[in-house]
N, C-alpha and C positions, 0 to 999 in steps of 0.2 A: 792220951799220955803215951810216952815211949815205952815199948815193951821189948825186953831183951830176948829177941828170937834170933839165934845165930843163923838160922836158915834164911833169914832176910837181910842180915848185916853184911854189907860188902861195899867197896868203893868202885863205882862205875864212872868212867870218863872224868875222874877227879872229884866226884861227888859221893857223899856218904848215903847209902841206901839203908833205911831202917823200917821197922814195923811199929805201928801205933794202934792203940785201942781206945775207943770211946765206949763207955759203958755206964749203965745205971741198973736199977733193980728190975727193969722191964726187959732189957735187951742189950746186946753189945755189937759193936761194929769194929772189925779189924781192917786196917788199910796200910798200904806202903806208899812211900813217896816216889817209887819207880812207876811212872805212868799215872801218879796220883790216883791209884786204883783201889777199889774196894776188894778185899780178899775174902772176908766173911761177914755175913749179917746173921746173927743168931737170935732167934725169937722162939717163944714157947708155942708148941702145938696144943691141940685140944686135950691131950693127955698130960700136959704140963711138962713134957720133955723138950729139951732144947733142939731146935732144927736150924741148920745152916742153910739159908735159902739162896745164898750167892754161890753159883757154880764157878769153879776155877781150879787153880793149883794150890798146893799147900806150902810150896817153897818158891823162893825167888828163881831158882834154876828152872822150874817149870815155866814161869812166865818168860824167861829169857829164851826158852827153847821153841817158842811159837810166834807166829805173826798174828795170832788171834788176840783180840782186844779185851779179853775177860776183865770186867769190872773197871776198866780204865777210863780216863778222861780223853776224849777224842778232840783233836784240833790240828791245824787251825780250822779245818773244815770237815765236820762230820758228814758222812755219806759221800756220794759221788759227784765229781765234776767231769762232764763229758769231754773225753779225749784230753784231759788235763789242760784244757785251753781256757785261760782266764784273761778277760779284757776289762781294764779299768781306765776310764777317761781316754780311750783310744789307744792305750798301750797294752800290748799283748805280753802275757807272762806264761811261761811253759812250766807246767807242774809234772811231777813224776807219774808215769803210767804204771800202776801196780795191781789193777783189777780189770782184766780184759783189755779194753781200749781206754779205760777211765782212770782217773785219780781217785782213790778211795781213802777216806779219813785223813786227807792231807799228806799222803805219802808216808815217809818215816816220821810219824807225827808225835803229838804230845804223849801218846801211850808208850813211846820208847824213850822218853826223856826223864831225867831225875829232877823232881821238883824240890824246891827249898822250903822248909818249914819256917814260916815267919811269925806264927802265933799259935799257941795251943793251951788247952785247959782240959779238965776231966771230960767235958762234954762237947768240946769244939776244937777244930784244928783248921788252920789256914795255910795253904801251900801256894807257892808262886813259881813262875817260870818266865824267863826272858827268851823269847824266840826271835832270833836275829833277822834283820833284813836279808832277804834272799833265801831264807831257810825253805827248802823244798820248792823253791821258785817263787814263793809268795813275797810281795813287796811289803816293806815296813817292818820295823822292830816292834814286836808286840809284847806288852807286859801283861801276862795272864795271871789270874788268881782264882783259886777254888777254895771255898769254905764248907766243910762238913760240920753240921751241928746236930747233936742227938738230944732230943727232949722227949722224955717218956718213951713212947713207941713210935716216934716220928723222927725220920732222918731228913734234914734239909740240906740241899746242895745249892750253893750260890756260886754263880759263874760271873767273872768280871774280866774285862780286857780293855786296854788302850793301845794306841798305835801312834807312831810319828810320821806315817805316810799312809795314804789311802790303801786299804786292803779289804779282804773279806774274812769274816769270823762266823763260825757256826760250831760252838762247843757243845758237847754232850757227854753224859756218862753212859758207858756201854755195859751195864750190868747184865749178866746172864742169870735169870731167876728161875728157881724151882721151889714152889711153896711147900713141897713135900721133902725137899732136901736131896732127892735123887729120883731116878726112874723117868719114865716117859711123861711128857706134859700134855699129851692129847686129852687127858681127863680133866685138866685144869679148866676152871670156868673163867671166862674173860668177858669184860664189858669195856667198850671204847665209846666215849661220848663224841660221836662224829657222824655227820650226814654225808661226807664226801671223802673219797680217797683218790690218790694219784696213781693211775695205771702206768705201767712201764713199757718202754720200747724194748726190742730184743737186745739192746745194748745196756739194759738195766738202769736207764735214767727216765725221769718222767716224760710222758708224751706232751704234757702241758694241759691235758684235759683234767677236769674235775668231775669225777663220776659219782652220781648219787648212789649211796649204798642201798637205798630203798629200791633201786632199779637193778641192783646187782647183789642179791641177798647173801651170796656166799661171803661177801665182804662186810656184811652188816653185823656189828657187835653192839648196837645200841641196847638191845636186850641181851641179858647174860646168856651165854651159850658155851658149850665145851669147845676148846680149840680144835679138837679132833672131829667135830660134827661135820664140817665141810672140807677140811683140809685135803682129803684124799679124793675129792670129786674132780670130774673132768672140767677144767676151766683153763682157758688160755693163759691167764695171769698166774695161776697156781703152778701150772706146768712150767712156765718160763722161769719162775723163781724157786721151783721145787718146794713150794710152800708159800707162806706169807712172808714177804719182805717188802712191805709197802708203807708209804707215809699216809697217815690219816690227818685230815684237816680238822683241827679242833675248833670248837665254837668260840667266838671272839669274847675276850674278857676286857675289862677296863685296864688301861695302860698300867703295867707294873703289878697287877693283881694275879694271884694264882687261881686258876680254874681247874675243875675236875677234868681229868683226861681219861683215866682208865682204872679198872678194878680187876684184880686177879685173885682167884681163890684156889687153894690146894684141895684136891679131891680126897686126899688121905688125911692131911694134917688139919684141914679146915682153917689154916692161916689165911687171913685176908690182907691183901696189899691194895691200898688206894693211892693213885698217882695224881699229883696236882702240878701244874706248871704255868709259867707265864709265856711259854713258847707257842707258836701257831700250829705246830704239828707234833705227832708222835709216830715214830717208825716202829711198826710191828714186825719183828723178826722171829721166826719160829725155829731157829737153830737148824737151818737146812743143810749146813755144811759145818763139820767140826774136825778138830785134830783127831788123829787115828786112835788115841786112847780115850776118846769120848764118843758116846753114841749120839746120833742125830736125834733131835727132839728131846734132848735132856734138859733144855732150858728154853725160856722165851725172853726176848728183849723188848722193852718198852722205852725207846730212846726219845726223850723229849728234845725237839730241835726245830730249826727252820727247815724249809723244804729242800730236798736234794736238788742239786744242779741249779740252784736259784740264779747264779750269774748268767745263765743262758735263757732265763724266763722273766721278762719284764712284768708279767702278770703275777709273779710270786713276790712275797715281801722281800724288801731289800736286805742284803747281808753285808753291804759295804759299811765299813767303819772308817771314819775320817779322823785326822788329828783334832784333838780338843773334845771329841765325843767319847762316850763311855758305853761299852757293851756290857749289858748286865741282864741276867735272868736267873730264875730259880726253878728247881724241881724238888718236890716233896714226896717222900715215900712214907706213908702212914700205915702202920700195921695194926691188925686187930686179931 
């Protein structure tokens, strides 16, 4: 439901920005239609006190002041596309370079757009965005929708998109999570149900290899372990990314079904987050770079998505969306 927060109410590019709250007796979720972003997720810790596990700003001005994607929906393409070079059916499209030599998160993407609220109730809200043909160099006009639904202590995120011309789509939510509400996340306990991860080139895109975590134990989170257990060890991939910033290959599920992806536990609050998704991958990002008013390692991101730079890897699942087809996936955050 709409919440009258003056610090989020403003007209941007002719569209009204507002703040909305989904709540029940178990927890509450605050969000804004600027970037379709989660601003706070408030759950109770072991002492019964509320904890905001979503790291970010408290005002719209904060989000407008940074290129960081705190809590936002990422699109059209989450993660990196090498050199901003996109080819579809032999046609080359040039995307903006905004991260080294790559296009990251689709350029000036969905996180910088004002979504339109198309449906809402006490426990659910659906937001929509029309991304025009040629936006950030991508072909096709995309009609994107995101639905947040709160049930008990579970937040479901549903992503949908259609296009009028062949394009690529890889949407994700970029929540920065801290189960303690603040402080360093090295003590957080993490589990990722994955047997393989995608190593990076020096240009921060996948090499195309699928490395077994059983053979590279620093990247193995199949058994619960603290994030800080191995993060400071000497390892070429950790040095390259200044921590973890890698996509994990999730175990295959039946089409359309959500499978368990990850578990995160606050070492102080004992709050547990379990992540489920229909997507083939989850990007583990350990907050290796942050705006100057935030400390690094203040949060961890578990971004459910398709693989980075998929347009350049035939061996990766396809991210091409054609007219008449529908892009659809879910991510579920379940708290305990």
